[in-house]
C-alpha positions as CSV (number, residue, x, y, z in Angstrom):
1,M,-25.2,-21.1,29.2
2,I,-25.0,-25.1,28.2
3,R,-27.9,-25.1,26.1
4,K,-26.3,-21.9,24.6
5,S,-22.7,-23.6,24.3
6,K,-24.3,-26.8,22.5
7,F,-26.2,-24.7,20.1
8,I,-23.3,-22.4,18.9
9,L,-21.0,-26.2,18.7
10,L,-24.1,-27.8,17.2
11,F,-24.2,-24.7,14.4
12,W,-20.6,-25.0,13.8
13,I,-20.5,-28.5,12.9
14,L,-23.3,-27.6,10.4
15,G,-21.4,-25.2,9.0
16,C,-18.2,-27.4,8.9
17,S,-20.4,-30.2,7.1
18,V,-22.1,-27.6,4.6
19,L,-18.3,-26.5,4.0
20,F,-16.6,-29.7,3.6
21,G,-19.2,-31.5,2.8
22,Q,-20.1,-30.5,-0.7
23,K,-19.4,-32.6,-3.7
24,Q,-16.1,-31.6,-5.3
25,K,-16.7,-29.4,-8.2
26,V,-14.4,-29.9,-11.3
27,K,-10.8,-28.3,-10.3
28,N,-9.9,-25.7,-13.2
29,Q,-5.8,-25.5,-14.3
30,R,-4.8,-28.2,-11.3
31,D,-1.4,-28.0,-12.3
32,I,-0.7,-24.6,-12.4
33,D,0.6,-24.4,-8.6
34,G,2.4,-27.5,-9.0
35,R,4.5,-25.3,-11.3
36,L,8.5,-24.1,-10.0
37,L,8.5,-20.7,-12.0
38,H,5.4,-18.6,-13.5
39,F,4.7,-15.4,-14.5
40,G,2.0,-12.8,-14.4
41,F,0.7,-8.7,-14.1
42,S,-1.2,-6.7,-12.3
43,I,-3.4,-3.8,-12.6
44,G,-5.0,-1.4,-9.5
45,T,-5.4,1.9,-7.5
46,H,-4.1,3.1,-4.3
47,A,-4.2,6.5,-2.0
48,Q,-0.6,7.6,-1.0
49,D,-0.4,8.9,2.2
50,L,2.3,10.7,4.7
51,L,2.3,10.3,8.6
52,L,3.6,14.2,9.1
53,T,5.3,15.8,12.2
54,N,5.2,19.0,12.0
55,S,8.1,21.4,14.0
56,G,6.5,24.2,15.5
57,Y,8.7,26.4,13.7
58,T,8.2,30.0,13.9
59,E,9.3,32.7,12.6
60,N,8.0,36.5,13.1
61,G,5.5,35.1,15.2
62,E,3.9,33.1,12.7
63,S,3.4,29.1,12.7
64,W,2.4,26.9,9.9
65,F,0.9,23.4,10.7
66,C,0.6,20.9,7.8
67,E,-1.8,18.3,7.2
68,I,-2.9,15.6,4.1
69,P,-6.7,16.4,4.5
70,E,-7.7,13.6,1.7
71,Y,-6.6,11.0,-0.3
72,S,-6.7,10.9,-4.0
73,M,-7.0,7.2,-5.7
74,G,-3.9,6.3,-8.3
75,F,-3.2,3.9,-10.8
76,S,-0.4,0.8,-10.4
77,V,0.4,-1.8,-12.9
78,S,3.5,-4.5,-11.9
79,L,4.9,-7.4,-13.4
80,I,5.0,-10.5,-11.4
81,T,7.8,-13.3,-10.9
82,D,6.6,-16.3,-8.6
83,L,8.7,-18.8,-7.6
84,R,7.4,-21.9,-5.6
85,L,9.0,-22.7,-2.7
86,N,6.6,-25.8,-1.5
87,P,3.0,-26.9,-1.5
88,Y,1.7,-23.9,0.4
89,M,4.5,-20.7,0.5
90,N,5.7,-19.0,-2.8
91,L,8.5,-16.0,-3.1
92,R,6.8,-13.1,-5.1
93,F,9.3,-10.4,-6.7
94,S,6.3,-7.9,-8.1
95,P,8.2,-4.4,-9.8
96,T,5.7,-2.2,-9.4
97,M,4.5,1.4,-11.1
98,H,2.4,3.8,-9.1
99,F,1.2,6.7,-10.6
100,G,-0.2,9.2,-8.4
101,D,-0.3,12.2,-5.4
102,K,-0.3,13.7,-2.2
103,R,-2.4,16.8,-1.5
104,F,-0.9,18.9,1.6
105,Q,-2.5,21.6,3.6
106,Y,-0.6,23.7,6.0
107,E,-3.0,26.3,8.2
108,K,-1.5,29.4,9.4
109,F,-1.5,30.1,13.6
110,I,-0.5,33.4,15.3
111,G,0.4,32.1,18.2
112,A,-2.2,29.8,19.6
113,E,-4.7,30.8,17.4
114,D,-6.1,29.9,14.0
115,T,-5.9,32.7,11.6
116,G,-8.1,31.0,9.2
117,E,-5.2,31.2,6.4
118,S,-4.3,28.4,5.0
119,Y,-2.1,27.2,1.5
120,K,-2.7,24.0,-0.3
121,T,0.1,22.1,-2.5
122,T,-0.1,18.6,-4.6
123,I,2.6,17.1,-5.1
124,R,3.2,14.4,-8.0
125,S,5.1,11.3,-7.1
126,N,5.0,8.6,-9.2
127,Y,6.8,5.3,-7.2
128,L,8.8,2.0,-8.6
129,T,9.2,0.0,-6.6
130,F,10.1,-3.4,-5.7
131,P,8.6,-6.0,-3.8
132,L,9.7,-8.8,-2.2
133,D,7.1,-10.8,-0.4
134,L,6.6,-14.5,1.0
135,K,2.9,-15.6,-0.1
136,V,1.4,-18.7,2.4
137,A,-2.1,-20.1,0.9
138,S,-4.5,-22.7,2.4
139,L,-5.2,-25.7,1.1
140,R,-7.2,-25.2,-2.4
141,L,-11.1,-25.5,-1.9
142,N,-12.0,-26.1,-5.3
143,N,-11.5,-23.4,-7.4
144,Y,-10.5,-20.8,-4.8
145,R,-7.4,-20.5,-2.4
146,P,-7.2,-17.7,-0.1
147,Y,-3.8,-16.3,1.3
148,F,-1.3,-13.8,3.2
149,L,1.6,-12.5,2.1
150,A,4.1,-10.3,4.1
151,G,7.8,-8.6,2.7
152,V,10.0,-5.8,2.2
153,Y,10.2,-3.4,-0.4
154,G,12.4,-0.5,-1.9
155,A,10.9,3.1,-3.9
156,F,12.1,5.6,-6.0
157,D,10.7,8.1,-6.9
158,V,10.7,8.9,-10.9
159,G,9.2,12.2,-11.2
160,R,9.5,14.1,-8.6
161,Q,9.4,18.0,-9.4
162,K,12.2,20.9,-7.8
163,E,11.2,24.5,-6.6
164,Q,7.8,23.2,-5.1
165,A,7.0,24.8,-1.6
166,L,7.5,20.8,-0.2
167,L,9.9,18.1,-2.0
168,L,10.1,14.5,-0.8
169,K,13.3,12.3,-0.7
170,T,14.0,9.8,-3.8
171,V,14.5,7.0,-1.8
172,D,12.1,5.2,0.2
173,Y,11.8,1.3,1.7
174,G,9.6,-0.2,4.2
175,I,7.5,-3.4,5.1
176,E,4.2,-4.8,3.6
177,F,1.7,-7.0,4.3
178,G,-1.9,-7.5,2.5
179,L,-4.7,-10.4,1.6
180,G,-5.6,-12.0,-1.2
181,C,-7.6,-15.0,-2.8
182,D,-7.1,-16.7,-5.8
183,F,-9.8,-17.4,-8.3
184,Y,-8.8,-20.6,-10.4
185,L,-10.8,-20.0,-13.9
186,P,-10.7,-22.4,-16.9
187,I,-7.9,-20.4,-18.7
188,I,-6.6,-18.2,-15.9
189,K,-5.9,-17.5,-12.7
190,V,-7.4,-14.4,-11.4
191,C,-6.1,-12.9,-8.1
192,P,-7.8,-9.8,-6.1
193,E,-5.3,-8.6,-3.5
194,I,-5.7,-5.4,-0.6
195,K,-2.1,-4.8,0.3
196,F,-0.6,-2.1,3.1
197,C,3.0,-0.4,2.7
198,F,4.9,1.5,5.3
199,G,7.4,3.4,4.9
200,F,10.5,3.9,7.3
201,A,12.6,6.7,5.7
202,D,12.2,10.0,6.5
203,L,10.8,11.8,3.0
204,I,11.0,15.1,3.6
205,E,13.6,17.3,1.9
206,Q,15.3,19.8,4.1
207,N,17.9,20.8,1.7
208,R,16.3,23.4,-0.1
209,S,19.1,24.5,-2.2
210,D,16.4,24.1,-4.8
211,L,14.0,27.0,-4.3
212,R,14.1,30.4,-5.9
213,D,11.5,31.6,-3.4
214,K,13.0,31.8,-0.3
215,D,9.7,32.9,0.9
216,L,8.7,29.2,0.2
217,L,11.0,27.2,2.8
218,K,9.0,28.0,5.3
219,Y,6.4,24.9,4.7
220,T,9.8,22.5,4.1
221,Q,10.5,24.4,8.0
222,A,7.1,23.1,9.6
223,L,7.6,19.5,8.8
224,S,10.8,17.9,10.3
225,K,9.6,14.3,9.4
226,G,7.7,12.2,7.0
227,T,7.4,8.9,6.3
228,S,4.9,7.1,3.7
229,R,1.6,5.1,4.0
230,M,0.0,3.1,1.1
231,I,-2.9,1.2,0.3
232,V,-3.1,-1.1,-3.0
233,I,-6.1,-2.9,-4.0
234,S,-5.1,-4.6,-7.7
235,F,-6.5,-7.8,-9.1
236,A,-3.5,-9.8,-10.3
237,F,-3.5,-12.3,-13.6
238,E,-1.4,-15.3,-14.0
C-alpha cells in the first residue's frame, strides 16, 4: 500500500512538472483580459426539453400520458458584453436567440391498459433570453484559460402559435451554469462552451380559450406542470 502511494505521488509530481515546467510559449493577445469592457458574439446549437408532470386526467374512461421521446437540435446566436471585475472574475450579459422546437408524444390508456394509440405534436419555440452570468476563470496557461460560469436568465417565447394541441406560456425564468475555455489566437479569442439551463416557471398554459377544436383540450388537461430544460453548446468570438 505504501509503495502504491509513493508511486501515485511520484506520478503526480512528474505530471505537474511536465505541465508547469514546460517552456513558456509566446502569448497571443497579452492585454485582452485587462480591458474593463469588451464585446463579442457566439453561435451554437441547443436542445430544448420540458420536465413534464402528468395529471392523470381521465375522461370517459380514457387517459393520456405525455412525454418527449426525442430531442431535435436548434440554432442559437448571441451578443456578448463582458465587464471585468477583477483578474479572475467577469460579469457577462449575453442576449441570445434560440430557434428550436419540442416534440411531444401522447399515449392513450384505458384504465391501466395501454391501447397502443398515440398522438404526436411539435411545438415551435423561439426563445429570446437575457442571461446575466458571473464568469470565474483560472490562471492563464500559455494561450488557454478554462472557466466556470453561473447566473440567472429571463426568457420570452416570441414565436408561439395558438390553436395547437398544447400551448406554452410566453415568459420563463431560471438559473444556468456552464464550463468553457478561452483559446487565445493571434487576432481573436475563441471560447467553446457548454451550458445547462433550468427553468422555474410552469410553462403549460391551462387557459385554452383560443381552441376552436375542443377535442384537443384533453392534451392540455393531461398535463399539470412543465418546466424547461436546455443544453447549449456554443463558440464565442471575442
